[in-house]
C-alpha positions as CSV (number, residue, x, y, z in Angstrom):
1,M,-1.9,-8.4,-42.7
2,T,0.7,-6.3,-44.4
3,E,4.3,-6.9,-43.5
4,N,4.7,-3.4,-42.1
5,S,1.4,-3.2,-40.3
6,Y,1.0,-2.4,-36.6
7,A,-0.3,-5.9,-36.0
8,A,2.7,-7.4,-37.7
9,A,4.8,-5.4,-35.2
10,G,3.0,-7.1,-32.4
11,V,0.4,-4.5,-31.3
12,D,-3.2,-5.6,-31.3
13,T,-5.5,-2.5,-31.1
14,V,-8.6,-4.6,-31.3
15,A,-7.6,-6.6,-28.2
16,G,-7.0,-3.3,-26.5
17,D,-10.5,-2.1,-27.3
18,L,-12.0,-5.3,-26.1
19,A,-10.1,-5.0,-22.8
20,V,-11.6,-1.6,-22.3
21,E,-15.1,-3.0,-22.9
22,L,-14.6,-5.8,-20.4
23,M,-13.4,-3.4,-17.7
24,K,-15.9,-0.7,-18.3
25,A,-18.6,-1.8,-15.8
26,A,-16.1,-2.2,-13.0
27,V,-14.5,1.2,-13.6
28,S,-17.9,3.0,-13.9
29,K,-18.9,1.7,-10.4
30,T,-16.2,3.9,-8.9
31,H,-17.7,7.0,-10.5
32,G,-19.9,9.4,-8.4
33,P,-21.5,12.6,-9.6
34,N,-18.1,14.4,-9.6
35,V,-16.8,12.3,-12.5
36,L,-17.6,13.6,-15.9
37,G,-17.3,12.0,-19.3
38,G,-17.3,8.3,-18.4
39,V,-14.7,5.8,-19.7
40,G,-12.6,6.2,-22.8
41,G,-11.8,9.9,-22.9
42,F,-8.3,11.3,-23.5
43,A,-8.4,12.7,-20.0
44,G,-10.5,12.1,-16.9
45,L,-12.6,14.9,-15.6
46,F,-13.4,15.4,-11.9
47,D,-15.5,18.2,-10.6
48,V,-13.8,19.8,-7.6
49,S,-16.4,22.5,-6.9
50,F,-16.6,21.1,-3.4
51,L,-13.2,22.5,-2.7
52,T,-14.8,25.9,-2.2
53,A,-16.0,24.6,1.2
54,Y,-12.4,24.3,2.3
55,K,-10.6,27.3,3.8
56,R,-7.2,26.2,2.4
57,P,-7.5,23.0,0.4
58,L,-4.2,21.2,-0.2
59,L,-3.9,18.5,-2.9
60,A,-1.9,15.4,-2.0
61,T,-0.6,13.1,-4.6
62,S,1.2,9.8,-4.7
63,T,2.4,7.3,-7.3
64,D,3.6,3.7,-7.0
65,G,3.6,0.2,-8.4
66,V,3.4,-3.3,-7.1
67,G,7.0,-4.4,-7.8
68,T,8.0,-7.9,-8.5
69,K,4.9,-9.3,-6.8
70,V,3.5,-9.3,-10.3
71,A,5.9,-12.2,-11.2
72,I,3.9,-14.4,-8.9
73,A,0.6,-13.4,-10.3
74,Q,1.9,-14.1,-13.7
75,A,3.3,-17.5,-12.7
76,L,-0.1,-18.5,-11.3
77,D,-2.1,-16.8,-14.0
78,K,-4.1,-15.2,-11.2
79,H,-4.6,-11.4,-11.7
80,D,-7.6,-10.5,-9.6
81,T,-5.8,-9.3,-6.5
82,I,-2.8,-7.4,-7.8
83,G,-5.1,-4.4,-8.4
84,Q,-5.8,-4.1,-4.7
85,D,-2.1,-4.2,-4.0
86,L,-1.7,-1.2,-6.4
87,V,-4.4,0.8,-4.7
88,G,-3.0,0.1,-1.3
89,M,0.4,1.2,-2.2
90,V,-0.8,4.5,-3.7
91,V,-3.9,5.5,-1.8
92,D,-2.6,4.5,1.7
93,D,0.3,6.9,1.1
94,I,-2.2,9.8,0.7
95,I,-4.0,9.1,3.9
96,V,-0.7,9.4,5.8
97,V,-0.9,13.3,5.5
98,G,-4.5,13.2,6.5
99,A,-5.8,13.6,3.0
100,K,-9.0,12.0,1.7
101,P,-8.4,10.4,-1.7
102,I,-10.6,11.7,-4.5
103,F,-9.4,10.1,-7.8
104,M,-6.8,7.7,-9.3
105,T,-5.4,6.7,-12.6
106,D,-3.6,3.5,-13.6
107,Y,-1.1,2.3,-16.2
108,I,-0.5,-1.2,-17.3
109,A,2.4,-2.1,-19.6
110,C,2.4,-5.6,-21.1
111,G,4.0,-7.7,-23.8
112,K,0.6,-8.6,-25.3
113,V,-2.9,-7.4,-24.5
114,V,-4.9,-10.4,-23.3
115,P,-8.3,-8.7,-22.7
116,A,-9.5,-11.0,-19.9
117,R,-6.3,-10.6,-18.0
118,I,-6.2,-6.8,-18.3
119,A,-9.9,-6.6,-17.3
120,S,-9.2,-8.8,-14.2
121,I,-6.4,-6.5,-13.1
122,V,-8.4,-3.4,-13.6
123,E,-11.5,-4.9,-11.9
124,G,-9.3,-5.5,-8.9
125,I,-8.1,-1.8,-9.0
126,A,-11.7,-0.6,-9.3
127,K,-13.0,-2.8,-6.4
128,A,-10.3,-1.4,-4.1
129,C,-10.9,2.1,-5.3
130,S,-14.6,1.7,-4.4
131,E,-13.5,0.4,-0.9
132,T,-11.4,3.5,-0.3
133,G,-13.8,6.1,-1.8
134,T,-11.6,6.8,-4.7
135,A,-12.8,7.3,-8.3
136,L,-10.9,5.5,-11.0
137,V,-11.1,8.3,-13.6
138,G,-8.6,7.1,-16.2
139,G,-5.9,4.7,-17.2
140,E,-3.7,3.4,-20.0
141,T,-2.8,-0.1,-21.3
142,A,0.3,-0.2,-23.5
143,E,1.6,-3.1,-25.5
144,H,5.4,-3.4,-25.5
145,P,6.2,-6.3,-27.9
146,G,9.8,-7.2,-28.0
147,L,10.4,-5.4,-24.7
148,L,8.2,-7.5,-22.5
149,G,7.3,-11.2,-22.9
150,V,3.7,-12.1,-24.1
151,D,2.7,-13.0,-20.5
152,D,4.6,-10.2,-18.8
153,Y,3.1,-7.0,-17.4
154,D,3.8,-4.3,-14.9
155,V,1.3,-2.0,-13.2
156,A,1.5,1.5,-11.8
157,G,-0.8,4.2,-10.6
158,A,-1.2,7.7,-9.2
159,A,-3.8,9.3,-7.0
160,V,-4.9,12.7,-5.7
161,G,-6.5,13.5,-2.4
162,V,-7.4,16.7,-0.5
163,V,-6.8,17.8,3.1
164,E,-7.6,21.1,4.9
165,G,-4.5,23.1,5.3
166,D,-4.7,23.2,9.1
167,A,-5.4,19.5,9.3
168,V,-2.3,18.1,7.7
169,L,-0.8,15.3,9.8
170,G,2.9,15.1,10.3
171,A,5.9,15.1,12.7
172,E,5.3,18.7,13.8
173,R,2.2,17.6,15.6
174,V,3.9,14.8,17.5
175,Q,4.6,15.4,21.2
176,H,6.5,13.8,24.1
177,G,4.3,11.1,25.6
178,D,2.3,10.3,22.4
179,V,1.5,6.6,21.9
180,V,2.4,4.6,18.8
181,V,-0.5,2.4,17.7
182,A,0.4,-0.4,15.3
183,M,-2.1,-1.8,12.7
184,A,-1.8,-5.3,11.6
185,S,-0.8,-6.2,8.0
186,S,-2.5,-8.9,6.0
187,G,0.9,-10.4,5.0
188,I,3.8,-9.2,3.0
189,H,1.8,-6.6,1.1
190,S,3.9,-5.4,-1.9
191,N,7.5,-4.9,-0.6
192,G,10.4,-7.2,-0.4
193,F,9.3,-9.6,-3.1
194,S,12.7,-9.7,-4.7
195,L,14.0,-11.3,-1.4
196,V,11.0,-13.6,-1.3
197,R,11.6,-14.8,-4.8
198,H,15.3,-15.3,-4.1
199,I,14.6,-17.4,-1.0
200,L,12.1,-19.6,-2.9
201,S,14.5,-20.0,-5.8
202,S,17.4,-20.9,-3.5
203,N,15.2,-23.6,-1.9
204,N,13.9,-24.9,-5.2
205,I,10.3,-24.1,-4.3
206,G,7.9,-23.2,-7.1
207,Y,5.0,-20.8,-6.8
208,T,2.6,-23.6,-7.7
209,D,4.0,-26.0,-5.2
210,H,1.8,-27.0,-2.2
211,S,3.5,-26.5,1.1
212,N,2.3,-27.5,4.5
213,E,4.6,-24.9,6.0
214,F,3.1,-22.1,4.0
215,G,-0.4,-23.5,4.5
216,G,-1.4,-24.0,0.9
217,V,-0.2,-23.3,-2.6
218,V,2.9,-21.1,-2.1
219,G,2.0,-18.5,-4.7
220,E,-1.5,-18.1,-3.5
221,V,-0.4,-17.5,0.0
222,L,2.1,-14.9,-1.2
223,L,-0.5,-13.2,-3.3
224,E,-2.6,-12.3,-0.2
225,P,-3.6,-8.7,-1.1
226,T,-2.4,-5.6,0.7
227,R,-4.7,-4.5,3.4
228,L,-6.4,-1.2,2.7
229,Y,-6.3,1.2,5.6
230,T,-7.7,4.4,4.0
231,G,-11.4,3.9,4.5
232,P,-11.1,3.2,8.2
233,L,-8.6,5.9,8.7
234,V,-10.7,8.5,6.9
235,R,-13.6,7.6,9.2
236,L,-11.3,7.8,12.2
237,L,-10.0,11.2,11.3
238,E,-13.5,12.5,10.7
239,D,-14.6,11.3,14.1
240,P,-15.0,14.5,16.2
241,A,-14.3,12.6,19.4
242,V,-10.8,11.2,18.5
243,G,-9.9,12.5,15.0
244,G,-7.9,15.4,16.4
245,S,-5.9,13.1,18.6
246,V,-4.2,11.5,15.6
247,H,-0.9,13.4,15.1
248,S,0.9,11.4,12.4
249,L,0.5,8.3,10.4
250,S,3.1,6.0,8.8
251,H,2.6,3.5,5.9
252,V,5.0,0.6,6.4
253,T,6.3,0.0,2.9
254,G,9.9,-0.1,1.4
255,G,12.5,0.4,4.1
256,G,10.7,-1.6,6.8
257,I,9.4,-0.9,10.2
258,A,11.7,1.5,12.0
259,A,12.7,3.7,9.0
260,N,9.1,4.4,8.0
261,L,8.0,5.3,11.5
262,A,11.1,7.5,11.9
263,R,10.0,9.6,8.9
264,V,6.9,10.9,10.8
265,L,8.6,11.7,14.1
266,P,10.2,15.1,14.9
267,V,14.0,15.4,15.1
268,G,15.2,14.7,18.6
269,S,12.4,12.4,19.5
270,W,12.7,8.6,19.8
271,V,10.6,5.4,20.1
272,E,11.4,1.9,21.2
273,L,9.0,-0.5,19.6
274,D,8.4,-3.6,21.7
275,R,8.6,-6.7,19.6
276,A,6.8,-8.6,22.3
277,S,3.6,-6.6,21.5
278,W,2.9,-8.7,18.4
279,S,3.6,-11.9,16.6
280,P,4.7,-11.6,12.9
281,N,2.5,-13.5,10.4
282,S,3.5,-17.1,9.8
283,V,4.5,-16.4,6.2
284,F,7.4,-14.2,7.6
285,R,8.5,-17.0,9.9
286,V,8.5,-19.6,7.2
287,L,10.5,-17.4,4.8
288,S,13.0,-16.6,7.5
289,D,13.4,-20.3,8.4
290,L,14.0,-21.1,4.7
291,A,16.6,-18.4,4.4
292,G,18.3,-19.5,7.6
293,T,18.0,-15.9,9.0
294,S,16.2,-14.3,11.9
295,L,13.0,-12.2,11.7
296,E,15.1,-9.3,13.1
297,S,17.3,-9.3,10.1
298,A,14.3,-8.7,7.8
299,E,13.0,-5.7,9.8
300,G,14.3,-3.3,7.1
301,T,12.8,-5.3,4.3
302,W,9.4,-6.7,5.3
303,N,6.6,-5.2,7.3
304,L,6.6,-8.3,9.6
305,G,3.0,-7.9,10.5
306,I,2.6,-4.1,10.8
307,G,1.2,-2.2,7.8
308,M,0.5,1.2,9.3
309,F,1.3,3.2,12.4
310,A,-0.7,6.0,14.1
311,V,1.0,8.3,16.5
312,V,-1.8,9.6,18.8
313,A,-2.3,11.5,22.0
314,A,-1.9,9.2,25.0
315,D,-5.3,9.8,26.4
316,A,-6.9,8.8,23.1
317,A,-4.9,5.6,22.4
318,S,-7.5,3.1,23.8
319,S,-10.3,4.8,21.9
320,V,-8.3,4.8,18.7
321,V,-7.4,1.1,19.1
322,A,-11.1,0.3,19.8
323,K,-12.3,2.1,16.7
324,L,-9.8,0.4,14.5
325,E,-10.6,-3.0,15.9
326,A,-14.3,-2.2,15.2
327,E,-13.3,-1.6,11.6
328,G,-11.7,-5.1,11.4
329,I,-8.1,-3.9,11.7
330,H,-6.3,-5.5,14.6
331,S,-4.4,-2.8,16.4
332,W,-2.3,-2.4,19.6
333,V,0.1,-0.1,21.4
334,A,3.6,-0.8,20.3
335,G,5.6,2.1,21.8
336,R,5.7,5.6,23.2
337,V,7.3,8.8,21.9
338,S,10.0,10.5,24.1
339,T,12.0,13.6,23.6
340,A,14.3,13.0,26.6
341,P,18.0,13.2,25.6
342,R,19.6,9.9,25.0
343,D,22.3,8.1,22.9
344,F,20.9,7.1,19.5
345,T,23.4,4.3,18.8
346,G,21.5,1.4,17.3
347,F,18.5,3.6,16.3
348,E,17.2,4.1,12.8
349,Q,17.2,7.9,12.3
350,G,15.0,9.4,9.5
351,A,14.8,7.8,6.1
352,K,14.4,8.7,2.4
353,G,15.7,12.2,2.8
354,V,13.7,13.0,5.9
355,D,15.5,14.2,9.0
356,G,13.0,12.6,11.3
357,G,13.1,11.0,14.7
358,A,14.9,7.8,15.9
359,V,13.4,4.4,16.2
360,R,14.6,0.9,17.2
361,L,13.0,-2.4,18.0
362,V,13.7,-4.0,21.3
363,G,12.9,-7.3,23.0
364,S,11.8,-10.6,21.3
365,Y,8.8,-11.3,19.1
366,A,5.8,-13.0,20.7
367,S,5.5,-16.6,19.6
């Protein structure tokens, strides 16, 4: 090795090539006939000839990461679920506008390429892509020696979907009397982990510690992967009996419950979500107890048991709930939309630059 070689600088191109070989089979399983060129090209190719069947095809795109949840995966040296978190964060944003995802790319930055670790991450991404009907058409792994530690990495991704122009979901479809259907989360998903890590650190709790309160090894409980809603929601929207009754969807991510729902409601409308309609997952209760705070104080940080909302026509609410339950997603009616004039003091109004509706949570959580 020469003193000024790339390897001497900390970049191992051979390890990178091995990582690609290890992930190849998993990635290829996401490829249907629309994917051209296989794995390893400079760019992914996807045949979109099918778009000619659309009257006005609109492309939807989203990009995201997993945040500091990766710190827990790194601490446990467990990397097979973080890929599902990434797909959930990216693809479940696309379904919100009614778009069906078609392809995705990923990016992994690391301090050192450990082929088995990179392959495990990508295999998780590929598995979740398959579950959501999304082709994983490309990606990049970059070594950043000196910038990231040898066991450090971060993941990000972007996806593209398509929706017919007159089928876009959003606030403009929502009407007075519509019902808000909540869909259960699998846990913390991928938001608010900076707070989670702060709470654990303040209580001298390690990720590898076993905790009766958490119900197992702390880090393993926290790594519960993000629930994927896209597949069931695509099938729901394509159902001729009820699909047209879905007016808007909201993915509960950063910003919490009220803010994310407010983004998909029209200005002037409001919803009071009944806390008594659900019981937050036990992980949220344990963390709140450790922090010495209430569940209510975390409503703007964690999903507290709701990962997605659907705003639907009132006469279709029971059918929508039944179909989601049949897909394995526990769902329930959590509120109703009103456009009646009222004082919005105490409501969350719009979020992230959107002048949306107003939402607040009322009552007490079910035990």
